[in-house]
TORKOL-4160 file (C-alpha; in steps of 0.2 Angstrom, whole numbers, padded with zeros to 4 digits, m for minus):
218
<pt num="1" X="m0358" Y="m0046" Z="m0087"/>
<pt num="2" X="m0371" Y="m0061" Z="m0086"/>
<pt num="3" X="m0374" Y="m0063" Z="m0066"/>
<pt num="4" X="m0380" Y="m0075" Z="m0056"/>
<pt num="5" X="m0392" Y="m0075" Z="m0041"/>
<pt num="6" X="m0394" Y="m0090" Z="m0032"/>
<pt num="7" X="m0406" Y="m0095" Z="m0021"/>
<pt num="8" X="m0411" Y="m0112" Z="m0011"/>
<pt num="9" X="m0427" Y="m0116" Z="m0005"/>
<pt num="10" X="m0430" Y="m0130" Z="0005"/>
<pt num="11" X="m0419" Y="m0145" Z="m0005"/>
<pt num="12" X="m0419" Y="m0138" Z="m0022"/>
<pt num="13" X="m0406" Y="m0122" Z="m0029"/>
<pt num="14" X="m0417" Y="m0113" Z="m0041"/>
<pt num="15" X="m0403" Y="m0100" Z="m0051"/>
<pt num="16" X="m0409" Y="m0084" Z="m0059"/>
<pt num="17" X="m0400" Y="m0080" Z="m0073"/>
<pt num="18" X="m0401" Y="m0059" Z="m0077"/>
<pt num="19" X="m0392" Y="m0048" Z="m0087"/>
<pt num="20" X="m0398" Y="m0033" Z="m0080"/>
<pt num="21" X="m0397" Y="m0034" Z="m0064"/>
<pt num="22" X="m0386" Y="m0021" Z="m0058"/>
<pt num="23" X="m0375" Y="m0016" Z="m0042"/>
<pt num="24" X="m0380" Y="0001" Z="m0036"/>
<pt num="25" X="m0378" Y="0009" Z="m0019"/>
<pt num="26" X="m0391" Y="0010" Z="m0007"/>
<pt num="27" X="m0395" Y="0026" Z="m0008"/>
<pt num="28" X="m0397" Y="0026" Z="m0026"/>
<pt num="29" X="m0413" Y="0014" Z="m0023"/>
<pt num="30" X="m0419" Y="0019" Z="m0005"/>
<pt num="31" X="m0420" Y="0038" Z="0006"/>
<pt num="32" X="m0415" Y="0033" Z="0022"/>
<pt num="33" X="m0421" Y="0042" Z="0037"/>
<pt num="34" X="m0421" Y="0040" Z="0055"/>
<pt num="35" X="m0436" Y="0032" Z="0066"/>
<pt num="36" X="m0444" Y="0044" Z="0078"/>
<pt num="37" X="m0434" Y="0052" Z="0089"/>
<pt num="38" X="m0438" Y="0049" Z="0110"/>
<pt num="39" X="m0428" Y="0058" Z="0124"/>
<pt num="40" X="m0438" Y="0044" Z="0136"/>
<pt num="41" X="m0443" Y="0024" Z="0133"/>
<pt num="42" X="m0459" Y="0023" Z="0125"/>
<pt num="43" X="m0466" Y="0014" Z="0140"/>
<pt num="44" X="m0467" Y="0034" Z="0148"/>
<pt num="45" X="m0478" Y="0040" Z="0131"/>
<pt num="46" X="m0497" Y="0044" Z="0135"/>
<pt num="47" X="m0507" Y="0031" Z="0128"/>
<pt num="48" X="m0513" Y="0041" Z="0111"/>
<pt num="49" X="m0517" Y="0037" Z="0092"/>
<pt num="50" X="m0501" Y="0033" Z="0086"/>
<pt num="51" X="m0495" Y="0016" Z="0085"/>
<pt num="52" X="m0477" Y="0016" Z="0089"/>
<pt num="53" X="m0465" Y="m0001" Z="0084"/>
<pt num="54" X="m0452" Y="m0005" Z="0094"/>
<pt num="55" X="m0438" Y="m0020" Z="0093"/>
<pt num="56" X="m0446" Y="m0033" Z="0103"/>
<pt num="57" X="m0462" Y="m0031" Z="0090"/>
<pt num="58" X="m0452" Y="m0037" Z="0076"/>
<pt num="59" X="m0451" Y="m0053" Z="0068"/>
<pt num="60" X="m0439" Y="m0056" Z="0054"/>
<pt num="61" X="m0445" Y="m0075" Z="0054"/>
<pt num="62" X="m0464" Y="m0069" Z="0057"/>
<pt num="63" X="m0479" Y="m0056" Z="0053"/>
<pt num="64" X="m0477" Y="m0042" Z="0065"/>
<pt num="65" X="m0493" Y="m0042" Z="0076"/>
<pt num="66" X="m0500" Y="m0027" Z="0075"/>
<pt num="67" X="m0511" Y="m0030" Z="0093"/>
<pt num="68" X="m0496" Y="m0030" Z="0102"/>
<pt num="69" X="m0492" Y="m0014" Z="0095"/>
<pt num="70" X="m0497" Y="0000" Z="0107"/>
<pt num="71" X="m0503" Y="0015" Z="0102"/>
<pt num="72" X="m0497" Y="0031" Z="0110"/>
<pt num="73" X="m0497" Y="0050" Z="0112"/>
<pt num="74" X="m0481" Y="0059" Z="0104"/>
<pt num="75" X="m0474" Y="0073" Z="0113"/>
<pt num="76" X="m0475" Y="0082" Z="0099"/>
<pt num="77" X="m0486" Y="0091" Z="0089"/>
<pt num="78" X="m0479" Y="0089" Z="0072"/>
<pt num="79" X="m0483" Y="0075" Z="0063"/>
<pt num="80" X="m0468" Y="0065" Z="0059"/>
<pt num="81" X="m0465" Y="0054" Z="0043"/>
<pt num="82" X="m0481" Y="0041" Z="0043"/>
<pt num="83" X="m0473" Y="0025" Z="0039"/>
<pt num="84" X="m0482" Y="0016" Z="0027"/>
<pt num="85" X="m0484" Y="m0003" Z="0018"/>
<pt num="86" X="m0470" Y="0005" Z="0004"/>
<pt num="87" X="m0456" Y="0006" Z="0018"/>
<pt num="88" X="m0444" Y="m0005" Z="0026"/>
<pt num="89" X="m0438" Y="m0003" Z="0043"/>
<pt num="90" X="m0421" Y="m0008" Z="0048"/>
<pt num="91" X="m0414" Y="m0011" Z="0065"/>
<pt num="92" X="m0398" Y="m0003" Z="0065"/>
<pt num="93" X="m0391" Y="m0005" Z="0084"/>
<pt num="94" X="m0388" Y="m0022" Z="0092"/>
<pt num="95" X="m0381" Y="m0038" Z="0091"/>
<pt num="96" X="m0395" Y="m0041" Z="0078"/>
<pt num="97" X="m0394" Y="m0031" Z="0060"/>
<pt num="98" X="m0410" Y="m0034" Z="0050"/>
<pt num="99" X="m0424" Y="m0028" Z="0040"/>
<pt num="100" X="m0441" Y="m0027" Z="0039"/>
<pt num="101" X="m0454" Y="m0024" Z="0024"/>
<pt num="102" X="m0469" Y="m0016" Z="0032"/>
<pt num="103" X="m0486" Y="m0023" Z="0028"/>
<pt num="104" X="m0504" Y="m0019" Z="0034"/>
<pt num="105" X="m0497" Y="m0004" Z="0040"/>
<pt num="106" X="m0511" Y="0007" Z="0051"/>
<pt num="107" X="m0514" Y="0025" Z="0049"/>
<pt num="108" X="m0501" Y="0036" Z="0061"/>
<pt num="109" X="m0490" Y="0026" Z="0063"/>
<pt num="110" X="m0470" Y="0027" Z="0067"/>
<pt num="111" X="m0456" Y="0016" Z="0072"/>
<pt num="112" X="m0443" Y="0019" Z="0086"/>
<pt num="113" X="m0426" Y="0028" Z="0086"/>
<pt num="114" X="m0417" Y="0011" Z="0083"/>
<pt num="115" X="m0424" Y="0010" Z="0069"/>
<pt num="116" X="m0420" Y="0017" Z="0050"/>
<pt num="117" X="m0433" Y="0021" Z="0035"/>
<pt num="118" X="m0428" Y="0015" Z="0020"/>
<pt num="119" X="m0441" Y="0023" Z="0006"/>
<pt num="120" X="m0440" Y="0016" Z="m0011"/>
<pt num="121" X="m0435" Y="0031" Z="m0018"/>
<pt num="122" X="m0442" Y="0022" Z="m0035"/>
<pt num="123" X="m0456" Y="0012" Z="m0033"/>
<pt num="124" X="m0455" Y="0003" Z="m0050"/>
<pt num="125" X="m0434" Y="m0001" Z="m0047"/>
<pt num="126" X="m0436" Y="m0011" Z="m0030"/>
<pt num="127" X="m0449" Y="m0019" Z="m0021"/>
<pt num="128" X="m0447" Y="m0016" Z="0000"/>
<pt num="129" X="m0448" Y="m0036" Z="0002"/>
<pt num="130" X="m0435" Y="m0039" Z="m0010"/>
<pt num="131" X="m0426" Y="m0024" Z="m0004"/>
<pt num="132" X="m0428" Y="m0032" Z="0015"/>
<pt num="133" X="m0423" Y="m0050" Z="0010"/>
<pt num="134" X="m0405" Y="m0044" Z="0002"/>
<pt num="135" X="m0402" Y="m0033" Z="0018"/>
<pt num="136" X="m0406" Y="m0050" Z="0029"/>
<pt num="137" X="m0394" Y="m0061" Z="0019"/>
<pt num="138" X="m0374" Y="m0063" Z="0022"/>
<pt num="139" X="m0366" Y="m0053" Z="0009"/>
<pt num="140" X="m0376" Y="m0040" Z="0017"/>
<pt num="141" X="m0374" Y="m0043" Z="0037"/>
<pt num="142" X="m0354" Y="m0046" Z="0034"/>
<pt num="143" X="m0353" Y="m0028" Z="0026"/>
<pt num="144" X="m0363" Y="m0021" Z="0036"/>
<pt num="145" X="m0353" Y="m0030" Z="0053"/>
<pt num="146" X="m0336" Y="m0026" Z="0045"/>
<pt num="147" X="m0345" Y="m0007" Z="0043"/>
<pt num="148" X="m0353" Y="m0006" Z="0063"/>
<pt num="149" X="m0346" Y="0004" Z="0077"/>
<pt num="150" X="m0349" Y="0006" Z="0095"/>
<pt num="151" X="m0337" Y="m0006" Z="0106"/>
<pt num="152" X="m0350" Y="m0014" Z="0119"/>
<pt num="153" X="m0367" Y="m0011" Z="0107"/>
<pt num="154" X="m0365" Y="m0012" Z="0089"/>
<pt num="155" X="m0372" Y="0004" Z="0078"/>
<pt num="156" X="m0375" Y="0003" Z="0059"/>
<pt num="157" X="m0371" Y="0023" Z="0058"/>
<pt num="158" X="m0382" Y="0030" Z="0043"/>
<pt num="159" X="m0369" Y="0033" Z="0029"/>
<pt num="160" X="m0363" Y="0015" Z="0031"/>
<pt num="161" X="m0380" Y="0009" Z="0027"/>
<pt num="162" X="m0384" Y="0019" Z="0013"/>
<pt num="163" X="m0367" Y="0015" Z="0004"/>
<pt num="164" X="m0370" Y="m0004" Z="0006"/>
<pt num="165" X="m0370" Y="m0011" Z="m0012"/>
<pt num="166" X="m0386" Y="m0019" Z="m0018"/>
<pt num="167" X="m0388" Y="m0031" Z="m0031"/>
<pt num="168" X="m0405" Y="m0026" Z="m0042"/>
<pt num="169" X="m0410" Y="m0038" Z="m0053"/>
<pt num="170" X="m0428" Y="m0036" Z="m0064"/>
<pt num="171" X="m0445" Y="m0034" Z="m0055"/>
<pt num="172" X="m0450" Y="m0050" Z="m0063"/>
<pt num="173" X="m0433" Y="m0059" Z="m0052"/>
<pt num="174" X="m0439" Y="m0050" Z="m0036"/>
<pt num="175" X="m0456" Y="m0055" Z="m0034"/>
<pt num="176" X="m0451" Y="m0071" Z="m0039"/>
<pt num="177" X="m0436" Y="m0071" Z="m0024"/>
<pt num="178" X="m0449" Y="m0062" Z="m0010"/>
<pt num="179" X="m0463" Y="m0076" Z="m0017"/>
<pt num="180" X="m0449" Y="m0090" Z="m0009"/>
<pt num="181" X="m0444" Y="m0079" Z="0005"/>
<pt num="182" X="m0461" Y="m0081" Z="0011"/>
<pt num="183" X="m0463" Y="m0098" Z="0007"/>
<pt num="184" X="m0448" Y="m0102" Z="0017"/>
<pt num="185" X="m0452" Y="m0092" Z="0032"/>
<pt num="186" X="m0468" Y="m0104" Z="0031"/>
<pt num="187" X="m0459" Y="m0117" Z="0032"/>
<pt num="188" X="m0448" Y="m0115" Z="0047"/>
<pt num="189" X="m0464" Y="m0107" Z="0056"/>
<pt num="190" X="m0473" Y="m0126" Z="0050"/>
<pt num="191" X="m0457" Y="m0136" Z="0057"/>
<pt num="192" X="m0455" Y="m0125" Z="0073"/>
<pt num="193" X="m0474" Y="m0127" Z="0078"/>
<pt num="194" X="m0473" Y="m0149" Z="0074"/>
<pt num="195" X="m0456" Y="m0148" Z="0085"/>
<pt num="196" X="m0467" Y="m0138" Z="0098"/>
<pt num="197" X="m0480" Y="m0152" Z="0097"/>
<pt num="198" X="m0467" Y="m0167" Z="0097"/>
<pt num="199" X="m0460" Y="m0159" Z="0112"/>
<pt num="200" X="m0478" Y="m0158" Z="0122"/>
<pt num="201" X="m0481" Y="m0176" Z="0118"/>
<pt num="202" X="m0465" Y="m0183" Z="0124"/>
<pt num="203" X="m0467" Y="m0173" Z="0139"/>
<pt num="204" X="m0485" Y="m0179" Z="0140"/>
<pt num="205" X="m0475" Y="m0197" Z="0139"/>
<pt num="206" X="m0463" Y="m0195" Z="0152"/>
<pt num="207" X="m0477" Y="m0187" Z="0165"/>
<pt num="208" X="m0487" Y="m0201" Z="0162"/>
<pt num="209" X="m0474" Y="m0215" Z="0167"/>
<pt num="210" X="m0470" Y="m0206" Z="0181"/>
<pt num="211" X="m0487" Y="m0207" Z="0187"/>
<pt num="212" X="m0493" Y="m0223" Z="0184"/>
<pt num="213" X="m0476" Y="m0227" Z="0191"/>
<pt num="214" X="m0483" Y="m0221" Z="0207"/>
<pt num="215" X="m0500" Y="m0228" Z="0207"/>
<pt num="216" X="m0491" Y="m0245" Z="0206"/>
<pt num="217" X="m0483" Y="m0243" Z="0220"/>
<pt num="218" X="m0487" Y="m0252" Z="0235"/>
């Protein structure tokens, strides 16, 4: 059966036709593991040599600023599973559930327990960026919202994440989608900077009018 995957970058629509796209459960394309377990807050950890990613450091619309990620000493002497550029971290708790593909990951990096770590089971089958993009789209987000638990703080359980349907087209199509996603993020960042600059101009104009009016008063 032929499947159509449609993306809408800017004002134009690009439709990718795929004869070989498959619907799989996430557990078939990625291994899901928990973030680094902590009994205390990350702020209570001593300074050390391990980069410790927390929710506040990650924004799906911007590159992760590694300079803002603290380096800590882990309480356990056992080496954890270190994160790499092949991994996607998924925020499972709170009102925002999102996935983020790691890039330029320093050696000795872990993430907070609020994340799940998605590691490609077959690196030649699904690109980390594509997996993160699909999880952040409406169909996956609606699935996660329906399967989340918790009355006050929504929480996505590991099993629900593992069973989430994932559409897997060819690697070539995945690469196209990832590039479109990156371009869309760059466009939004540029528009945000333009709006901020315009706001500053309007504020400066208002301040100038006020100051001129004050100086003109007898």
